[in-house]
ZAMARLUM-886203 format. One record per residue (C-alpha): x, y, z; residue number from 0; residue in three letters. Coordinates in steps of 0.25 Angstrom, whole numbers. Example, Ala and Ser with C-alpha at 12.3 -4.5 7.8 and 13.67 -1.06 7.14 Angstrom:
BEGIN
(site (49, -18, 31), 0, ala) (site (55, -4, 29), 1, ser) 
// end
This chain:
BEGIN
(site (0, 0, 0), 0, unk) (site (11, 10, 3), 1, unk) (site (17, 7, -10), 2, unk) (site (4, 10, -17), 3, unk) (site (2, 23, -9), 4, unk) (site (16, 28, -12), 5, unk) (site (14, 25, -27), 6, unk) (site (1, 33, -27), 7, unk) (site (8, 45, -20), 8, unk) (site (19, 45, -30), 9, unk) (site (8, 45, -41), 10, unk) (site (1, 57, -34), 11, unk) (site (14, 64, -33), 12, unk) (site (18, 61, -48), 13, unk) (site (17, 76, -53), 14, unk) (site (28, 83, -60), 15, unk) (site (31, 97, -56), 16, unk) (site (18, 98, -49), 17, unk) (site (19, 112, -42), 18, unk) (site (27, 119, -53), 19, unk) (site (19, 129, -62), 20, unk) (site (24, 129, -76), 21, unk) (site (21, 141, -85), 22, unk) (site (19, 141, -100), 23, unk) (site (26, 152, -107), 24, unk) (site (17, 153, -119), 25, unk) (site (5, 147, -124), 26, unk) (site (7, 133, -130), 27, unk) (site (0, 128, -143), 28, unk) (site (-12, 119, -139), 29, unk) (site (-11, 122, -124), 30, unk) (site (-24, 127, -117), 31, unk) (site (-23, 138, -106), 32, unk) (site (-33, 135, -95), 33, unk) (site (-35, 146, -85), 34, unk) (site (-38, 142, -70), 35, unk) (site (-42, 151, -59), 36, unk) (site (-37, 147, -45), 37, unk) (site (-39, 150, -31), 38, unk) (site (-30, 144, -21), 39, unk) (site (-26, 142, -6), 40, unk) (site (-12, 139, -9), 41, unk) (site (-1, 149, -6), 42, unk) (site (9, 154, -16), 43, unk) (site (20, 146, -22), 44, unk) (site (34, 153, -19), 45, unk) (site (40, 148, -32), 46, unk) (site (29, 149, -42), 47, unk) (site (17, 159, -46), 48, unk) (site (7, 149, -41), 49, unk) (site (1, 144, -28), 50, unk) (site (9, 134, -20), 51, unk) (site (7, 123, -9), 52, unk) (site (5, 132, 3), 53, unk) (site (-9, 134, 10), 54, unk) (site (-14, 149, 9), 55, unk) (site (-26, 155, 17), 56, unk) (site (-28, 165, 6), 57, unk) (site (-35, 160, -7), 58, unk) (site (-28, 165, -19), 59, unk) (site (-31, 165, -34), 60, unk) (site (-25, 164, -48), 61, unk) (site (-27, 161, -62), 62, unk) (site (-19, 150, -69), 63, unk) (site (-19, 147, -84), 64, unk) (site (-15, 132, -87), 65, unk) (site (-8, 128, -100), 66, unk) (site (-14, 115, -104), 67, unk) (site (-5, 108, -114), 68, unk) (site (-10, 102, -127), 69, unk) (site (-11, 88, -131), 70, unk) (site (-14, 84, -116), 71, unk) (site (-22, 72, -112), 72, unk) (site (-35, 76, -105), 73, unk) (site (-33, 75, -90), 74, unk) (site (-18, 76, -90), 75, unk) (site (-10, 88, -84), 76, unk) (site (4, 85, -90), 77, unk) (site (15, 91, -82), 78, unk) (site (30, 90, -85), 79, unk) (site (36, 76, -81), 80, unk) (site (51, 74, -85), 81, unk) (site (52, 87, -92), 82, unk) (site (59, 99, -87), 83, unk) (site (48, 109, -89), 84, unk) (site (33, 109, -92), 85, unk) (site (29, 111, -106), 86, unk) (site (16, 118, -110), 87, unk) (site (15, 108, -122), 88, unk) (site (14, 97, -112), 89, unk) (site (11, 102, -98), 90, unk) (site (1, 110, -90), 91, unk) (site (7, 123, -87), 92, unk) (site (2, 137, -82), 93, unk) (site (1, 148, -92), 94, unk) (site (-3, 158, -81), 95, unk) (site (-3, 160, -66), 96, unk) (site (-10, 172, -61), 97, unk) (site (-13, 176, -46), 98, unk) (site (-27, 182, -44), 99, unk) (site (-33, 191, -34), 100, unk) (site (-47, 187, -28), 101, unk) (site (-53, 198, -37), 102, unk) (site (-45, 193, -49), 103, unk) (site (-49, 179, -47), 104, unk) (site (-64, 182, -46), 105, unk) (site (-62, 190, -59), 106, unk) (site (-55, 179, -66), 107, unk) (site (-66, 169, -62), 108, unk) (site (-77, 179, -67), 109, unk) (site (-69, 180, -80), 110, unk) (site (-67, 165, -82), 111, unk) (site (-82, 163, -79), 112, unk) (site (-86, 173, -90), 113, unk) (site (-78, 165, -100), 114, unk) (site (-88, 154, -98), 115, unk) (site (-101, 152, -105), 116, unk) (site (-113, 155, -96), 117, unk) (site (-116, 140, -94), 118, unk) (site (-102, 137, -90), 119, unk) (site (-99, 149, -81), 120, unk) (site (-94, 142, -69), 121, unk) (site (-81, 140, -61), 122, unk) (site (-75, 126, -59), 123, unk) (site (-65, 126, -47), 124, unk) (site (-56, 114, -47), 125, unk) (site (-50, 110, -33), 126, unk) (site (-38, 101, -34), 127, unk) (site (-34, 90, -25), 128, unk) (site (-23, 84, -16), 129, unk) (site (-8, 85, -20), 130, unk) (site (-10, 96, -30), 131, unk) (site (0, 107, -34), 132, unk) (site (-6, 121, -37), 133, unk) (site (-3, 120, -52), 134, unk) (site (-8, 106, -53), 135, unk) (site (-22, 111, -48), 136, unk) (site (-22, 122, -58), 137, unk) (site (-18, 112, -69), 138, unk) (site (-29, 103, -65), 139, unk) (site (-39, 113, -65), 140, unk) (site (-35, 117, -79), 141, unk) (site (-35, 103, -84), 142, unk) (site (-49, 101, -78), 143, unk) (site (-55, 113, -85), 144, unk) (site (-49, 109, -99), 145, unk) (site (-50, 94, -99), 146, unk) (site (-64, 94, -93), 147, unk) (site (-69, 106, -100), 148, unk) (site (-75, 111, -87), 149, unk) (site (-84, 123, -89), 150, unk) (site (-82, 136, -82), 151, unk) (site (-70, 143, -76), 152, unk) (site (-59, 134, -70), 153, unk) (site (-54, 137, -56), 154, unk) (site (-45, 130, -47), 155, unk) (site (-44, 130, -31), 156, unk) (site (-30, 126, -27), 157, unk) (site (-29, 122, -12), 158, unk) (site (-15, 120, -6), 159, unk) (site (-12, 105, -9), 160, unk) (site (2, 102, -5), 161, unk) (site (4, 94, -18), 162, unk) (site (11, 82, -12), 163, unk) (site (5, 68, -12), 164, unk) (site (9, 66, 3), 165, unk) (site (2, 79, 7), 166, unk) (site (-12, 73, 8), 167, unk) (site (-15, 78, 22), 168, unk) (site (-10, 92, 19), 169, unk) (site (-18, 93, 6), 170, unk) (site (-31, 88, 14), 171, unk) (site (-29, 99, 24), 172, unk) (site (-26, 109, 13), 173, unk) (site (-39, 106, 6), 174, unk) (site (-46, 109, 19), 175, unk) (site (-38, 122, 20), 176, unk) (site (-42, 126, 6), 177, unk) (site (-57, 125, 7), 178, unk) (site (-60, 139, 11), 179, unk) (site (-52, 144, -1), 180, unk) (site (-60, 136, -10), 181, unk) (site (-73, 142, -4), 182, unk) (site (-67, 156, -6), 183, unk) (site (-64, 152, -20), 184, unk) (site (-78, 148, -23), 185, unk) (site (-83, 162, -17), 186, unk) (site (-73, 169, -27), 187, unk) (site (-78, 161, -39), 188, unk) (site (-93, 163, -35), 189, unk) (site (-90, 178, -34), 190, unk) (site (-84, 178, -47), 191, unk) (site (-97, 174, -53), 192, unk) (site (-96, 159, -55), 193, unk) (site (-111, 154, -56), 194, unk) (site (-106, 140, -53), 195, unk) (site (-94, 134, -47), 196, unk) (site (-89, 119, -50), 197, unk) (site (-79, 113, -40), 198, unk) (site (-70, 102, -45), 199, unk) (site (-61, 96, -35), 200, unk) (site (-51, 85, -35), 201, unk) (site (-47, 75, -24), 202, unk) (site (-44, 83, -11), 203, unk) (site (-49, 95, -17), 204, unk) (site (-63, 89, -16), 205, unk) (site (-62, 89, -1), 206, unk) (site (-59, 104, -2), 207, unk) (site (-71, 106, -10), 208, unk) (site (-80, 99, -1), 209, unk) (site (-75, 106, 11), 210, unk) (site (-77, 119, 4), 211, unk) (site (-91, 116, 0), 212, unk) (site (-94, 111, 15), 213, unk) (site (-88, 125, 20), 214, unk) (site (-97, 132, 10), 215, unk) (site (-110, 124, 14), 216, unk) (site (-107, 125, 29), 217, unk) (site (-105, 140, 28), 218, unk) (site (-117, 143, 19), 219, unk) (site (-108, 148, 8), 220, unk) (site (-116, 153, -3), 221, unk) (site (-105, 151, -13), 222, unk) (site (-108, 136, -13), 223, unk) (site (-120, 138, -21), 224, unk) (site (-110, 142, -33), 225, unk) (site (-104, 128, -33), 226, unk) (site (-111, 121, -45), 227, unk) (site (-104, 108, -45), 228, unk) (site (-93, 100, -38), 229, unk) (site (-84, 89, -44), 230, unk) (site (-75, 81, -35), 231, unk) (site (-64, 73, -42), 232, unk) (site (-58, 62, -34), 233, unk) (site (-62, 68, -21), 234, unk) (site (-52, 65, -9), 235, unk) (site (-63, 65, 1), 236, unk) (site (-67, 56, 12), 237, unk) (site (-81, 51, 9), 238, unk) (site (-87, 53, 22), 239, unk) (site (-82, 67, 23), 240, unk) (site (-88, 70, 9), 241, unk) (site (-101, 65, 14), 242, unk) (site (-100, 75, 26), 243, unk) (site (-96, 86, 17), 244, unk) (site (-108, 84, 8), 245, unk) (site (-117, 84, 20), 246, unk) (site (-111, 97, 25), 247, unk) (site (-112, 104, 11), 248, unk) (site (-126, 99, 11), 249, unk) (site (-129, 103, -4), 250, unk) (site (-118, 99, -14), 251, unk) (site (-116, 107, -26), 252, unk) (site (-121, 99, -38), 253, unk) (site (-116, 92, -46), 254, unk) (site (-106, 86, -37), 255, unk) (site (-97, 76, -44), 256, unk) (site (-87, 67, -37), 257, unk) (site (-77, 60, -47), 258, unk) (site (-72, 47, -41), 259, unk) (site (-62, 36, -45), 260, unk) (site (-60, 22, -38), 261, unk) (site (-46, 22, -44), 262, unk) (site (-42, 35, -37), 263, unk) (site (-29, 31, -31), 264, unk) (site (-26, 44, -24), 265, unk) (site (-40, 43, -17), 266, unk) (site (-37, 29, -13), 267, unk) (site (-24, 34, -6), 268, unk) (site (-32, 45, 0), 269, unk) (site (-42, 35, 6), 270, unk) (site (-31, 27, 12), 271, unk) (site (-24, 39, 18), 272, unk) (site (-38, 42, 24), 273, unk) (site (-40, 28, 29), 274, unk) (site (-52, 27, 20), 275, unk) (site (-56, 17, 8), 276, unk) (site (-61, 28, -1), 277, unk) (site (-62, 43, -4), 278, unk) (site (-73, 51, -11), 279, unk) (site (-66, 51, -24), 280, unk) (site (-64, 36, -25), 281, unk) (site (-78, 31, -21), 282, unk) (site (-82, 18, -27), 283, unk) (site (-97, 21, -27), 284, unk) (site (-107, 32, -23), 285, unk) (site (-112, 25, -10), 286, unk) (site (-102, 33, 0), 287, unk) (site (-108, 47, -6), 288, unk) (site (-122, 42, -8), 289, unk) (site (-133, 53, -6), 290, unk) (site (-124, 65, -8), 291, unk) (site (-129, 68, -22), 292, unk) (site (-115, 68, -28), 293, unk) (site (-110, 61, -41), 294, unk) (site (-98, 52, -41), 295, unk) (site (-91, 50, -55), 296, unk) (site (-82, 38, -54), 297, unk) (site (-71, 39, -64), 298, unk) (site (-63, 27, -59), 299, unk) (site (-63, 21, -73), 300, unk) (site (-55, 32, -78), 301, unk) (site (-44, 33, -67), 302, unk) (site (-30, 31, -70), 303, unk) (site (-17, 32, -61), 304, unk) (site (-20, 39, -48), 305, unk) (site (-35, 41, -53), 306, unk) (site (-36, 54, -44), 307, unk) (site (-41, 64, -55), 308, unk) (site (-47, 55, -65), 309, unk) (site (-59, 64, -68), 310, unk) (site (-49, 75, -73), 311, unk) (site (-37, 66, -78), 312, unk) (site (-43, 55, -86), 313, unk) (site (-43, 58, -101), 314, unk) (site (-54, 47, -103), 315, unk) (site (-63, 53, -92), 316, unk) (site (-60, 67, -97), 317, unk) (site (-64, 63, -111), 318, unk) (site (-77, 57, -105), 319, unk) (site (-80, 70, -98), 320, unk) (site (-77, 77, -111), 321, unk) (site (-86, 69, -120), 322, unk) (site (-98, 68, -110), 323, unk) (site (-97, 82, -105), 324, unk) (site (-99, 76, -91), 325, unk) (site (-92, 87, -82), 326, unk) (site (-98, 99, -90), 327, unk) (site (-112, 93, -90), 328, unk) (site (-112, 90, -75), 329, unk) (site (-107, 104, -71), 330, unk) (site (-114, 112, -82), 331, unk) (site (-123, 123, -76), 332, unk) (site (-135, 120, -85), 333, unk) (site (-135, 105, -82), 334, unk) (site (-143, 97, -73), 335, unk) (site (-131, 91, -66), 336, unk) (site (-130, 79, -74), 337, unk) (site (-119, 71, -81), 338, unk) (site (-121, 67, -95), 339, unk) (site (-121, 52, -100), 340, unk) (site (-109, 45, -95), 341, unk) (site (-102, 32, -97), 342, unk) (site (-104, 28, -83), 343, unk) (site (-111, 20, -72), 344, unk) (site (-120, 28, -64), 345, unk) (site (-124, 24, -49), 346, unk) (site (-133, 32, -40), 347, unk) (site (-134, 31, -25), 348, unk) (site (-142, 40, -16), 349, unk) (site (-141, 53, -24), 350, unk) (site (-126, 50, -27), 351, unk) (site (-122, 46, -41), 352, unk) (site (-110, 38, -46), 353, unk) (site (-105, 39, -60), 354, unk) (site (-95, 29, -64), 355, unk) (site (-88, 34, -77), 356, unk) (site (-83, 24, -87), 357, unk) (site (-74, 26, -99), 358, unk) (site (-80, 28, -112), 359, unk) (site (-75, 17, -121), 360, unk) (site (-80, 12, -135), 361, unk) (site (-78, -3, -131), 362, unk) (site (-87, -3, -119), 363, unk) (site (-102, 2, -119), 364, unk) (site (-103, 14, -110), 365, unk) (site (-113, 14, -99), 366, unk) (site (-120, 27, -101), 367, unk) (site (-129, 34, -91), 368, unk) (site (-143, 34, -98), 369, unk) (site (-148, 47, -91), 370, unk) (site (-141, 59, -86), 371, unk) (site (-135, 58, -72), 372, unk) (site (-141, 68, -62), 373, unk) (site (-130, 74, -53), 374, unk) (site (-140, 83, -44), 375, unk) 
// end
């Protein structure tokens, strides 16, 4: 067991030049420049013009433009490995890094929203997970926006993860430390005129989102009504704690989607470290969350490697989402909160639904849902 745990830790840590922010010097033919607006409770990095690892009691803001290289497989965030420097033809890099004041951030959000069509005038906030450097979170937000074709303005909340595979307890404390900062960011975004805010969280970031929602509900914060949907990807949350959080929140935003995988090796390790058999993000069935009115989307069939970010890193799953428009339809303001026809097995239990997605193949008949699946 010790050998398998060590191997998994090495896999989690296998990231080259993780904290370094590489800047492009000029536009690269075929590259896409994706802007991301960021709010963070990280302190400054003394060696780079980006936030670093330290915790900060002050919420700060910035605008970052990510250069996404051409000819890249969907879901992948290539970074230099075995090369002396990053290359814009092959790697994710930064094209701009601009600090913003509170007022400038609100103005930038307002401007980004105005660029969207009226039906897509919403703000999508991505919250990263455990063991994440600042620039990695920004790259992931840009990748999600581009590969999933998410509607609306793309924003990112960066909390002070230490970016170390052995700093699990530190990161868990940092996620709790950062919950008030996320609430402040939600207020800023709502004040900028966002009619609808979608929260997308990964791993330990899901714990942060749930605690922020709990705080807002317990204090009667009116900003919670602006949240028009939540997506938790591989949530690293104790199942009993999640049930209690839902009870405290009372009325969950809808739709409320939970991406799960039974092949998530990182969550398997997290469960062992917590003395449990499972976490919310690798549930085998819907029974532990029955009656909560959430939708589990099981992507186990698409998981590879550590399997901890399958929903955003599997090319075949991204292709499925792209073909069926699943994410856009589920979060579209004009929809009834339903998912379109999917190659999936559908199970329901006490107002909770589990959707087990299956790869689309030409050799195997697809099991298609005969009617639309209600999420509300």
